[in-house]
C-alpha positions as CSV (number, residue, x, y, z in Angstrom):
1,M,-16.0,-28.8,1.2
2,L,-16.3,-27.8,-2.3
3,I,-18.3,-27.8,-5.1
4,R,-16.3,-28.1,-8.3
5,F,-17.0,-26.7,-11.8
6,K,-15.4,-26.8,-15.0
7,F,-11.6,-25.5,-15.6
8,A,-11.6,-22.6,-18.4
9,R,-9.8,-23.4,-21.5
10,L,-6.4,-23.5,-20.5
11,L,-5.7,-20.8,-23.4
12,G,-8.0,-18.2,-21.8
13,L,-6.0,-18.8,-18.6
14,A,-2.7,-18.5,-20.1
15,S,-3.8,-15.3,-21.8
16,L,-4.9,-13.9,-18.4
17,A,-1.3,-15.2,-16.7
18,L,0.4,-13.2,-19.0
19,G,-1.4,-10.5,-19.2
20,L,-1.4,-10.1,-15.4
21,A,2.0,-10.8,-15.3
22,G,3.0,-8.1,-18.2
23,S,1.1,-5.6,-16.3
24,L,2.8,-6.2,-13.2
25,H,5.8,-6.2,-15.1
26,A,5.9,-2.9,-17.0
27,Q,3.9,-0.7,-13.3
28,T,7.0,-2.1,-11.2
29,D,9.5,-0.8,-14.5
30,G,7.8,2.4,-14.6
31,A,7.6,3.7,-10.8
32,A,12.0,2.9,-10.6
33,A,12.5,6.7,-11.9
34,P,9.7,8.7,-10.3
35,A,8.9,12.2,-10.5
36,A,8.7,14.6,-7.5
37,L,5.3,14.1,-5.3
38,K,2.6,16.7,-6.3
39,R,-0.9,16.1,-5.7
40,G,-1.6,13.1,-3.4
41,V,-4.7,12.0,-0.6
42,N,-4.2,10.4,2.9
43,I,-5.5,7.0,3.1
44,V,-6.6,4.2,5.7
45,G,-5.8,6.0,8.9
46,Y,-8.8,5.2,10.3
47,D,-10.1,2.3,8.5
48,P,-10.5,-1.3,10.1
49,I,-8.6,-3.1,7.2
50,W,-5.6,-3.4,9.6
51,S,-7.7,-5.2,12.1
52,E,-10.9,-6.4,10.4
53,P,-9.7,-7.2,7.1
54,S,-13.3,-8.4,6.6
55,K,-14.7,-4.7,7.3
56,A,-12.4,-2.6,5.1
57,R,-13.9,0.6,3.5
58,F,-10.7,0.8,1.8
59,Q,-10.4,-1.7,-1.4
60,V,-7.5,-2.3,-3.8
61,R,-9.4,-0.5,-6.5
62,H,-9.3,2.6,-5.1
63,M,-5.8,2.8,-5.5
64,Q,-7.0,2.8,-9.5
65,A,-9.7,5.2,-8.9
66,I,-7.2,7.5,-7.0
67,R,-4.6,7.6,-9.9
68,A,-7.7,8.4,-12.4
69,G,-9.2,11.3,-10.0
70,G,-5.0,13.0,-11.1
71,F,-3.3,12.3,-8.1
72,D,0.2,10.9,-8.1
73,H,1.0,9.6,-4.6
74,V,-0.9,8.3,-1.4
75,R,0.3,9.0,1.7
76,M,-0.6,5.8,3.9
77,N,-1.5,6.5,7.7
78,L,-0.2,4.0,9.7
79,H,-0.9,3.5,13.3
80,A,1.9,0.5,13.4
81,F,2.3,0.5,17.5
82,S,-0.7,-1.3,18.2
83,H,0.2,-3.8,16.1
84,M,3.9,-4.9,17.9
85,D,4.5,-7.1,20.7
86,A,6.1,-7.2,23.6
87,E,9.4,-7.2,21.7
88,Y,8.3,-4.5,19.2
89,R,8.0,-7.1,16.1
90,L,5.3,-6.2,14.1
91,S,2.5,-8.2,13.5
92,P,2.8,-10.5,10.1
93,Q,-0.6,-10.1,9.3
94,W,-0.1,-6.8,9.8
95,L,3.0,-6.5,7.5
96,K,0.8,-9.2,4.9
97,Q,-1.8,-5.5,4.8
98,L,0.9,-3.3,4.4
99,D,2.3,-5.5,1.4
100,E,-1.0,-5.8,-0.3
101,L,-1.6,-2.2,-0.3
102,V,1.6,-0.5,-1.3
103,D,1.3,-3.4,-4.3
104,A,-1.9,-1.8,-5.3
105,G,-0.9,1.5,-5.0
106,L,2.7,0.7,-7.2
107,K,0.4,-1.2,-9.3
108,A,-2.0,2.4,-10.2
109,G,1.1,4.2,-10.9
110,L,1.1,5.8,-7.4
111,Q,3.7,6.5,-5.8
112,V,3.5,5.8,-1.8
113,I,4.0,7.6,1.4
114,L,4.9,5.5,4.4
115,D,3.6,7.7,7.3
116,E,4.4,6.4,10.8
117,H,1.2,7.8,12.6
118,N,1.4,6.8,16.6
119,F,1.9,10.7,16.8
120,N,-0.4,10.9,20.1
121,E,1.4,8.4,21.7
122,C,4.5,9.9,21.1
123,A,3.1,13.0,22.4
124,K,2.4,11.5,26.1
125,E,5.2,8.6,26.7
126,T,8.8,9.7,24.7
127,E,10.9,6.8,26.3
128,A,8.2,4.3,25.0
129,C,7.8,5.8,21.6
130,R,11.3,6.0,21.2
131,A,12.1,2.2,21.7
132,Q,8.6,1.6,19.6
133,L,9.3,3.9,16.8
134,K,12.9,2.4,16.0
135,A,11.7,-1.0,16.0
136,F,9.3,0.3,13.5
137,W,12.0,1.5,11.0
138,R,14.2,-1.0,11.7
139,Q,11.7,-3.5,10.6
140,I,10.3,-1.3,7.4
141,A,13.1,0.1,6.3
142,T,14.9,-3.5,6.2
143,R,11.6,-5.0,4.1
144,F,11.2,-2.3,1.9
145,R,15.0,-1.6,1.2
146,G,14.3,-2.9,-2.4
147,A,11.1,-1.7,-3.3
148,P,10.9,1.0,-6.1
149,D,11.8,4.4,-5.2
150,A,8.2,5.7,-5.7
151,V,8.0,4.2,-1.9
152,V,8.5,7.3,0.2
153,F,9.2,6.6,4.2
154,E,8.2,9.6,6.9
155,I,9.4,9.2,10.0
156,L,6.8,10.5,12.2
157,N,3.4,12.6,11.8
158,E,3.0,15.9,14.0
159,P,5.3,15.2,16.8
160,N,4.3,17.2,20.1
161,G,3.6,17.3,23.2
162,A,6.5,15.9,25.3
163,A,7.9,14.7,22.0
164,D,8.7,18.5,21.0
165,V,12.0,19.1,23.3
166,I,13.7,15.9,21.9
167,W,12.4,15.8,18.2
168,N,15.6,16.9,16.5
169,D,17.3,13.5,18.4
170,M,14.2,11.5,17.5
171,L,14.7,12.2,14.2
172,A,17.9,11.6,13.8
173,E,17.7,8.4,15.3
174,N,15.4,7.3,13.0
175,L,16.9,8.7,10.2
176,A,20.3,6.5,11.1
177,V,18.3,3.5,11.5
178,I,16.5,4.0,7.7
179,R,20.2,5.4,6.1
180,E,21.8,1.4,7.0
181,S,19.4,-0.2,4.7
182,N,17.9,2.6,2.3
183,P,21.2,4.8,2.3
184,T,19.3,7.1,-1.1
185,R,15.5,6.9,-0.2
186,R,13.6,9.7,0.2
187,V,12.5,10.5,3.4
188,I,9.8,13.2,4.7
189,V,10.7,14.6,8.0
190,G,8.7,17.8,9.5
191,P,8.8,20.3,12.3
192,K,7.8,19.9,15.9
193,F,4.8,21.4,17.3
194,W,2.3,19.5,14.6
195,N,4.0,20.0,11.9
196,S,3.8,23.7,12.9
197,L,5.4,25.8,9.8
198,D,6.1,28.7,12.4
199,Q,8.9,25.7,13.8
200,L,10.8,25.0,10.5
201,D,13.9,26.8,11.7
202,S,14.0,24.5,15.0
203,L,14.6,21.4,12.1
204,R,18.3,20.3,12.4
205,L,19.1,18.5,9.4
206,P,22.2,16.9,7.8
207,E,23.1,19.5,5.2
208,A,24.7,16.3,2.9
209,D,21.5,14.1,3.0
210,R,19.7,15.2,-0.4
211,Q,16.9,13.0,0.1
212,L,14.9,14.5,2.7
213,I,11.4,16.4,2.0
214,V,10.6,18.6,4.4
215,T,6.7,18.2,5.7
216,F,4.4,20.9,6.9
217,H,0.7,20.9,7.8
218,Y,-1.7,23.1,7.3
219,Y,-5.3,24.0,9.2
220,T,-5.4,27.4,9.8
221,P,-7.4,29.2,10.9
222,M,-8.1,26.3,13.1
223,E,-11.7,28.2,14.3
224,F,-12.9,27.5,10.7
225,T,-11.6,23.9,9.6
226,H,-12.2,22.2,12.8
227,Q,-15.2,24.1,13.9
228,G,-17.7,21.2,15.3
229,A,-14.9,18.7,15.8
230,S,-16.2,16.7,18.3
231,W,-12.2,16.0,19.4
232,T,-11.4,19.6,19.7
233,P,-12.6,20.6,23.0
234,Q,-12.1,24.5,22.2
235,F,-13.9,24.0,18.7
236,K,-16.4,21.4,19.4
237,D,-19.5,23.7,19.8
238,L,-18.1,26.2,17.3
239,S,-20.3,26.8,14.2
240,G,-20.9,29.2,11.5
241,V,-17.9,30.1,11.2
242,T,-16.6,31.5,7.6
243,W,-13.4,31.8,5.6
244,G,-12.6,34.0,2.8
245,S,-12.3,37.7,3.3
246,A,-9.2,39.7,2.0
247,A,-7.8,39.4,5.6
248,D,-8.2,35.5,5.4
249,Q,-6.6,35.5,2.1
250,E,-3.7,37.5,2.9
251,R,-2.8,35.5,5.9
252,L,-2.9,32.3,3.5
253,Q,-0.4,34.0,1.2
254,K,1.7,35.2,3.7
255,D,2.3,31.9,5.5
256,F,3.1,30.1,2.7
257,D,5.5,32.6,1.6
258,K,7.2,32.0,5.0
259,V,7.4,28.1,4.0
260,K,8.9,29.2,0.6
261,A,11.8,31.4,1.6
262,W,12.3,28.7,4.3
263,A,12.9,26.4,1.1
264,E,14.9,28.5,-0.9
265,R,17.3,29.3,1.9
266,T,17.7,25.8,2.5
267,K,17.4,24.4,-0.9
268,R,14.8,21.7,0.4
269,P,11.9,20.3,-1.3
270,I,8.7,20.9,0.4
271,L,5.2,18.8,0.7
272,L,2.2,19.6,2.3
273,G,1.5,16.9,3.7
274,E,-2.2,17.5,4.9
275,F,-4.9,20.0,4.7
276,G,-8.8,19.9,4.8
277,A,-11.9,21.8,6.3
278,L,-14.4,19.6,8.6
279,E,-17.6,18.9,6.9
280,S,-19.1,21.0,9.5
281,A,-17.9,24.0,7.9
282,G,-20.3,23.8,4.9
283,M,-20.1,22.5,1.3
284,A,-19.3,26.1,-0.7
285,Q,-16.9,27.6,2.4
286,R,-14.6,23.9,2.4
287,V,-14.2,24.4,-1.6
288,A,-13.3,27.5,-1.3
289,W,-10.3,27.1,1.2
290,T,-9.7,23.9,-0.4
291,A,-9.0,25.5,-3.6
292,A,-7.1,28.4,-2.0
293,V,-5.0,26.3,-0.2
294,A,-4.0,23.6,-3.1
295,R,-3.1,26.8,-5.2
296,A,-1.1,28.6,-2.8
297,A,0.9,25.4,-2.4
298,E,1.0,24.9,-6.3
299,T,2.4,28.1,-7.2
300,R,4.9,27.8,-5.1
301,G,6.4,24.7,-6.6
302,F,4.8,22.8,-3.0
303,G,3.2,19.0,-3.5
304,W,0.2,18.5,-1.2
305,S,-1.8,15.3,0.2
306,Y,-5.1,16.4,0.9
307,W,-6.5,14.9,4.5
308,Q,-8.4,12.7,3.8
309,F,-10.2,10.2,1.5
310,D,-12.4,8.9,4.1
311,S,-13.9,8.6,7.4
312,D,-13.9,12.8,8.0
313,F,-12.9,15.7,5.8
314,V,-14.1,13.0,2.9
315,L,-12.5,13.3,-0.6
316,W,-14.5,9.9,-1.6
317,D,-18.0,9.0,-0.9
318,M,-18.2,5.1,0.4
319,K,-21.9,5.0,0.4
320,A,-22.2,6.3,-3.1
321,D,-18.9,4.5,-3.8
322,G,-17.3,8.0,-5.8
323,W,-15.6,11.4,-5.4
324,V,-17.1,14.3,-3.9
325,R,-16.9,16.2,-6.5
326,P,-17.3,19.6,-5.0
327,I,-13.8,18.6,-3.4
328,L,-12.6,16.8,-6.1
329,G,-12.8,19.7,-8.2
330,A,-11.1,22.0,-5.9
331,L,-8.3,19.9,-5.3
332,V,-8.3,18.6,-9.2
333,P,-10.2,21.1,-11.6
334,D,-9.0,19.7,-14.5
335,K,-10.2,16.3,-13.5
336,A,-13.2,17.4,-11.4
337,A,-16.2,16.8,-14.7
338,A,-13.9,14.6,-16.6
339,A,-14.8,10.9,-17.4
340,A,-12.2,8.7,-15.9
341,P,-9.6,7.9,-18.2
342,P,-8.7,4.1,-19.7
343,R,-7.2,1.8,-17.3
344,T,-3.9,1.1,-17.9
345,T,-4.2,-1.9,-16.3
346,D,-5.3,-5.3,-16.2
347,P,-9.1,-5.3,-14.6
348,A,-7.9,-8.6,-13.3
349,L,-5.9,-7.3,-11.1
350,D,-9.0,-5.9,-9.1
351,Y,-9.9,-9.3,-8.2
352,L,-6.5,-10.3,-6.8
353,I,-6.9,-11.6,-3.2
354,N,-3.4,-12.6,-2.4
355,T,0.5,-10.6,-3.0
356,P,1.6,-11.9,-6.8
357,R,5.2,-11.7,-5.9
358,V,8.0,-14.6,-5.9
359,S,8.7,-13.1,-2.9
360,T,5.5,-14.6,-1.1
361,W,6.3,-18.5,-1.9
362,S,7.7,-20.3,1.4
363,V,8.9,-23.7,0.4
364,Y,9.3,-26.2,3.3
365,G,10.5,-30.0,3.9
366,D,13.7,-32.1,3.7
367,G,15.8,-31.8,0.7
368,Q,15.3,-28.6,-0.7
369,S,16.8,-25.8,-1.6
370,T,15.5,-22.1,-3.3
371,Q,16.6,-19.6,-5.7
372,Q,15.3,-17.0,-7.6
373,T,15.9,-17.2,-11.5
374,P,15.5,-15.0,-14.7
375,C,12.1,-15.3,-16.3
376,A,11.7,-13.0,-18.7
377,A,8.0,-14.4,-19.9
378,T,6.0,-13.9,-16.8
379,G,8.0,-10.5,-15.3
380,K,11.3,-10.0,-13.6
381,V,12.1,-13.5,-11.7
382,C,10.7,-17.1,-11.2
383,L,11.2,-19.3,-7.9
384,R,13.4,-22.3,-8.4
385,V,12.9,-25.6,-6.4
386,A,15.4,-27.8,-6.3
387,L,14.5,-31.1,-5.3
388,Q,17.2,-34.0,-4.1
389,S,14.8,-37.0,-4.1
390,A,11.3,-37.8,-4.2
391,K,9.5,-38.7,-0.5
392,A,7.3,-40.9,0.8
393,N,3.8,-38.0,0.4
394,P,3.3,-35.4,-2.0
395,W,2.7,-33.1,0.9
396,D,6.6,-33.9,2.3
397,I,8.1,-30.8,0.7
398,G,5.6,-27.6,-0.9
399,A,5.3,-24.4,-1.6
400,V,3.1,-22.0,0.0
401,A,1.7,-18.5,-0.5
402,P,-0.6,-16.8,1.6
403,L,-4.1,-15.4,0.6
404,H,-4.7,-11.9,2.6
405,G,-8.1,-11.5,1.2
406,D,-11.5,-13.5,3.0
407,I,-13.7,-15.5,1.0
408,K,-17.6,-16.0,1.2
409,K,-19.6,-19.3,0.9
410,G,-20.2,-19.2,-3.0
411,D,-17.1,-17.0,-3.7
412,K,-15.5,-18.5,-7.2
413,L,-12.1,-19.0,-7.1
414,Q,-9.2,-19.2,-9.5
415,V,-5.7,-19.6,-9.2
416,I,-2.9,-19.2,-11.7
417,L,0.7,-19.4,-12.2
418,W,3.3,-20.1,-14.9
419,A,5.5,-23.3,-13.8
420,R,8.1,-25.8,-15.6
421,L,10.0,-28.9,-14.6
422,D,13.4,-27.9,-15.1
423,T,14.7,-30.5,-17.0
424,E,16.1,-30.7,-20.8
425,D,13.8,-33.7,-21.8
426,V,11.1,-32.4,-23.9
427,K,8.6,-35.2,-23.1
428,A,9.3,-34.7,-19.4
429,K,5.8,-34.4,-17.8
430,A,4.6,-34.8,-13.8
431,I,1.3,-34.1,-12.2
432,V,1.0,-31.9,-9.5
433,P,-1.3,-31.2,-6.7
434,M,-2.0,-27.8,-6.6
435,L,-4.9,-26.3,-4.3
436,L,-6.2,-23.9,-1.9
437,Q,-6.0,-25.2,1.6
438,L,-6.5,-24.3,5.6
439,G,-3.1,-23.0,6.6
440,S,-3.3,-24.8,9.8
441,P,-4.5,-28.1,10.8
442,P,-6.0,-29.8,10.1
443,Y,-5.1,-27.8,6.3
444,T,-9.1,-28.6,5.0
445,A,-8.6,-28.2,1.4
446,V,-11.3,-25.4,-0.3
447,V,-10.4,-25.6,-3.3
448,P,-8.5,-29.4,-4.4
449,G,-6.8,-29.9,-7.9
450,S,-3.8,-30.9,-9.5
451,V,-1.9,-29.4,-12.9
452,T,0.3,-31.0,-15.6
453,L,3.7,-30.0,-15.4
454,T,6.0,-30.3,-18.3
455,S,10.0,-28.8,-19.8
456,K,7.6,-25.7,-21.0
457,L,7.0,-22.9,-19.2
458,E,2.8,-22.6,-19.4
459,A,0.1,-21.3,-17.7
460,V,-1.0,-23.6,-15.4
461,A,-4.4,-23.2,-13.1
462,I,-7.2,-24.5,-11.1
463,S,-10.2,-22.9,-10.1
464,G,-14.0,-24.2,-8.1
465,V,-16.5,-22.4,-5.8
466,A,-16.2,-22.3,-2.1
467,A,-18.2,-24.5,-0.4
468,E,-18.2,-22.0,3.3
469,S,-16.6,-18.9,4.2
470,F,-13.1,-18.3,5.5
471,G,-11.2,-14.8,7.2
472,G,-8.6,-12.9,5.5
473,G,-5.5,-15.0,6.0
474,S,-6.6,-18.1,6.9
475,V,-6.3,-19.6,3.3
476,N,-3.0,-20.7,1.6
477,L,-2.1,-21.6,-1.8
478,A,0.1,-24.6,-2.0
479,L,1.7,-26.9,-4.1
480,Q,2.6,-30.3,-2.9
481,L,5.9,-31.1,-4.4
482,G,7.4,-34.5,-2.7
483,Q,7.2,-36.4,-5.3
484,L,8.0,-34.5,-7.9
485,G,12.1,-35.5,-7.5
486,Q,13.4,-32.9,-9.9
487,P,13.8,-29.0,-10.0
488,V,10.9,-27.4,-10.9
489,V,10.3,-23.5,-11.4
490,L,7.3,-21.3,-10.5
491,S,6.5,-18.0,-11.4
492,A,4.4,-15.4,-9.2
493,P,1.1,-16.6,-8.0
494,F,-2.7,-15.4,-8.9
495,V,-5.2,-16.0,-7.0
496,L,-8.8,-14.4,-8.2
497,K,-11.9,-14.1,-6.8
498,N,-15.1,-13.9,-8.5
499,Y,-13.5,-12.7,-11.5
500,K,-15.4,-12.7,-14.8
501,P,-13.6,-11.3,-18.1
502,A,-15.4,-9.2,-20.1
503,A,-16.9,-10.1,-23.2
504,Q,-14.7,-9.7,-26.2
C-alpha cells in the first residue's frame, strides 16, 4: 500500500510544527475582538465542495486570497437541509467540511458569517422549514458556542413567499434557540420579501438585544442586474439594458437614504448582504453599478458582502485562477492594481488536509480517560490521555483524528504533532505506532510508521507516499496507545499533502 521514503530531519519538522502551531495560536487570539463587518464576499453556496469534495472549486487557499484582496469577511451560504437525515441531524461529513472552511477563514484573518440559505424551501413548505431551521440552529449554535466572536450567525437568507406572513415568528423562535448557547454572539436578521429594504419597518426585533445586525439585499433595477438570467422568466430574454443615468443614480441614493434613516431611528447596524450584476450586463456597466452601490453603502456606514466569489456574478475567475480585476477594482479600488501584501500565515497551512484542533482527537478503548490541558508551546491546549494499564495489543486503545482532504496516488503525505509522556522520569521513552489508515474495516494502512516519545514535549512525524487514491473523509490519523500503559499528552495534529518548504 505504500512506498516509504526517508523522514525529513526531526529538527526541521519541529520548526515547521512550532511555526504552524504558533500561526494558528496567533490568528485565533487575533480574531477574539472583531471589528465591524465592512467589505465581504459570498462564497461556496453553489460549489460541489459540500457533496463531492474532490470536485470542489473553492480551496482553503482562497480564504487568504480574499483577505489579501482587501476583504474582511466572507458570507458562507449554507444549503444545509439536504444534508440532514430524517430526524434533522446534520451529516458528520458536512459538519467536518464546515469546520474546515470556518477554520480557514479565521486563520486568514477573516470574519465568517454562517448564512442558512434554504430560502426557496422555506418559501414553499413553512411547516417543514420551521422544524429544519430550528434543528439547524440548535446544532450549529451549540457546535460554535466556543468559537471566536469573528463567527457570525445569519438566521435565514431572503425569507419570501409563504414565509413572509410568519417571518417575525420564525425569526424570534430561532433567535431564542441561538441565545440559549450564544447570548452575546452577533446575529444577522433581515426583513421579509427577499430582504427588501421596503420591508424594514415590518421587522419586529427584541429591543434589548443589541447584538443584532440588520441586513438588506440590493439588485435594483432587476431588469439591469438580472438581464439574461435563466432562472428569472421575466428577465431571461432581456439584453442591452444599461444603467448610469441621473435618474438611476438618484434612485440608488434615495433607496440607501431610506435604509440609513431606518438605521438611525432604530439604532441598528446595517449589512448590505448581497448585491451584484450578472455578466450579461456587460463589464463596463457592471463596474459602474457595482462601484456606485459599494460607495453608497460605505458613505452611510453600511458593511457589504458582494454576490459572489464564484459561479455567476463572479469576482474570482477559477479558470484563470485570479481576480476579475475590473470588479475587484469597483469593490476595493485601492487593492485592484496593488500587489498582494506579504502573507502573515505559514504557507504550510495551505497544504493541510485535516482540521488542526485538539478537539478533533477521538480516543477509544477501555481503561482510558481524556482531558484538555494547557500547552503553551504549541497553542492554547493539548489533550492528556490517561491510561490505567497496558493492553495486549497496540490498537486496543487509540487516538484518532479525521482527514477531510482527498488523497491521490503519488501524493506525498506528512504527519506532524507534538507529544510527550506525562511523567517526571527524564529517562522515560516509548515507541508508539502512528499511521494514516482507512477509517473503516479493514483499516488498511495508507502511511504506516512509529514515533518515539519521551518526557519532553517534542515534534514527532511520519511521512510517505500514497500508493493509491482515497476519497475525502475516508482516511484517519491514528496513534495506537494500547501498550503504552502511562499517560500521554498530544497536541493538535497537522497532516500535510504535497508540502515542499520554500528554499531558504
